C-alpha positions, -999 to +999 in steps of 0.1 A: +001-001+000+012+035-010-009+065-001-001+100-013-009+135+003+001+170+004+014+168+040+018+137+063+015+142+099+035+116+119+020+115+155-017+124+159-016+137+194-017+172+209+001+191+182-004+166+152-042+165+154-043+204+156-020+206+126-041+180+106-071+203+114-055+233+102-043+218+071-073+201+062-092+232+066-070+253+043-078+227+017-047+206+018-047+167+015-034+155+047-029+120+063-021+116+101-006+084+112-003+073+147+013+041+165-018+041+190-055+048+186-066+083+180-071+097+207-048+073+225-047+062+262-011+067+266-006+103+253+006+135+269-030+148+269-045+120+290-060+127+324-090+149+318-077+185+319-048+208+314-040+242+330-042+274+308-022+304+320-015+338+305+010+351+332+037+327+321+068+323+344+085+304+314+089+337+296+073+366+277+084+352+245+055+326+247+030+356+246+022+355+208+018+319+208-004+319+237-026+347+220-030+327+189-038+296+209-068+314+226-083+324+192-078+290+177-092+272+208-123+293+203-124+286+166-124+249+173-150+253+199-172+270+172-166+243+147-171+214+172-199+228+192-179+217+222-167+237+253-131+232+256-113+262+271-128+273+303-116+307+314-123+307+352-095+327+366-066+312+385-042+319+415-006+310+421+004+309+457+039+312+468+064+334+489+095+353+484+127+333+480+111+305+461+126+305+426+097+295+406+075+321+422+101+348+419+101+340+382+064+344+380+065+378+396+094+388+375+072+379+343+045+403+354+071+433+350+072+429+312+037+419+303+008+443+304-018+417+317-043+424+343-034+407+376-037+412+412-012+404+441-026+400+476-010+389+510-021+383+545-059+386+555-068+400+519-054+368+503-068+344+531-103+359+525-102+353+489-089+317+493-109+299+521-100+264+507-063+270+510-040+272+539-019+304+539+008+315+561+018+350+572+042+354+544+021+338+517+015+357+486-014+351+461-011+363+424-044+362+407-047+359+369-084+365+357-074+351+322-063+317+333-084+287+332-082+250+319-087+229+289-106+196+285-076+180+269-089+147+258-121+160+243-102+187+227-081+162+207-111+144+197-128+176+187-097+183+165-097+149+149-135+152+141-130+186+126-101+176+105-121+147+092-151+169+082-125+189+060-113+157+045-084+146+066-074+109+068-063+093+102-045+060+102-044+044+136-021+017+152+006+020+126+042+022+136+064+045+116+098+033+112+117+060+092+113+088+069+135+088+039+140+113+011+126+104-023+136+129-048+114+161-040+093+140-016+095+121+015+086+085+019+072+076+054+077+038+061+053+020+083+048-016+092+018-016+067+030+001+038+044+035+029+031+070+026+046+099+004+042+136+005+064+166-002+059+179+034+061+159+066+054+171+101+068+149+129+049+153+161+055+120+178+052+130+215+067+103+238+078+085+206+103+112+196+133+099+215+150+085+185+140+112+162+154+139+186+187+121+187+189+124+150+185+163+154+215+163+180+191+169+207+178+146+236+144+140+251+135+122+282+102+107+289+090+116+323+057+100+337+039+124+360+015+113+387-020+127+385-044+123+414-078+130+423-090+138+460-125+140+475-138+174+488-147+173+525-178+195+519-186+200+482-213+224+490-192+246+510-165+243+483-190+257+456-203+283+480-167+296+487-164+303+449-133+281+447-140+275+411-105+285+398-073+268+389-046+270+414-008+265+416+013+266+447+051+270+447+065+260+480+102+253+492+091+217+497+076+214+463+051+227+437+016+214+429-016+226+411-052+218+409-085+223+390-121+231+399-141+199+405-156+184+372-179+159+390-190+178+421-172+158+447-135+155+438-109+177+425-078+169+404-044+177+420-010+170+404+024+178+419+060+180+408+060+142+414+074+120+384+081+083+382+115+073+369+121+083+332+113+054+306+122+047+272+087+039+261+053+049+273+027+024+256+012+004+284-003+010+319+022+019+345+021+010+382+025+038+407+042+030+439+024+044+469+054+067+479+046+088+449+010+091+458+021+099+494+039+129+482+008+145+466-012+134+496+011+153+519+006+185+498-031+181+500-030+175+538-006+205+544-021+230+523-057+222+513-078+218+544-110+214+525-098+182+506-098+148+520-061+136+518-071+102+503-066+097+465-095+080+450-081+079+414-044+079+402-033+081+366+002+086+353+008+106+323+040+109+304+055+137+281+089+141+264+111+168+279+141+184+262+172+195+280+160+231+282+124+224+286+115+240+254+098+224+223+116+216+192+094+233+166+104+243+130+118+231+098+149+210+102+181+225+086+191+208+054+159+187+052+136+207+032+100+198+039+106+182+072+091+200+102+097+189+137+070+196+166+081+174+194+095+178+229+067+198+245+082+194+279+051+192+300+037+227+291+026+226+255-010+215+255-023+250+263-004+262+232-012+230+210-034+247+183-010+275+179+020+251+177+000+230+152-010+261+133+027+272+131+037+236+119+010+239+092+023+273+082+057+260+077+045+230+059+026+251+034+051+281+028+031+304+050+051+329+072+047+322+108+036+355+125+047+345+161+081+342+173+091+306+172+129+310+167+137+301+203+122+265+196+144+259+164+149+221+161+186+224+154+196+247+182+214+218+201+238+214+171+242+197+137+220+167+130+237+133+137+216+114+111+219+108+075+207+138+054+183+117+035+170+094+063+155+099+097+148+071+120+117+071+143+119+035+157+150+022+176+143-012+161+147+001+126+175-016+107 
């Protein structure tokens, strides 16, 4: 079997589905192929929801991408008739001297976003579900919220299909080989050819990133759900915002209740790095205990007993920044991998930028800091990139 397209998207996850949607909507023939089902159970967007923030400690250079993402999330909502991005406001709690919180405060200095910084009794009055100390600070961002991540990916798939995109599930891609002016994508069930290829393989990008002279590490994060002690009081207190907490003993974050009796809480708690993430993973109690301690110490309105646990993995680069752009010397081959745990909020903008690059459209946002060759020259052959470590 040999299928042809204008653009092939290898990896139909957070960014790949968004790129396929944008390409198909613009009238291009697009085939998206993935090693798992689409959507898949072992993807970086699993686990119900993801944070959306506008005041971003990672740097103001993300501002343009975040702005485009908001517009595209709304566009996808309109096309799908589905509520995906909920702007409910958010708060980050921290204190002076904690590096992550200091970076957040610094980021407010060069961004003209609306925010409010409270301390003492004023902060405590606004946050009855949180334990605050005398030196606690609370930074409120009214433009923050959360995304329904799994529903969003499915909505992008369905929208892309309505525009004519083809999705091929459970097909392992072994390599991408130059074939004249086109690229051949070799899978276990035949080949695909196109003049342009977007590689957005998520946790499957380890070998591919090595060919770029980069390195990605797959880190499974522990996601947990805890019961509210008094759901009625929780709702009455108006605690329907996202929250982040940066403390000297760790960081964690949480979401408004999606079911009326539990809230999702995740911390800076990761299982040991893995080579592959394609099957259920056991979570040792010690990892759950760490998040439980955060809940017990800082969230008095929450019962410190996890009722649901779900690991979720993403690929991290050494500088925690995605590899996004056309690969030097490999015309028509675009990388969109290594989202490093904070890419989903920007997924439609990253996918649209990849679609722009694949079709010769100038990308309006600054993406130069994500260039895929920034770690040095490619170590692979100029006409062949390996995606599977088992490829001969």
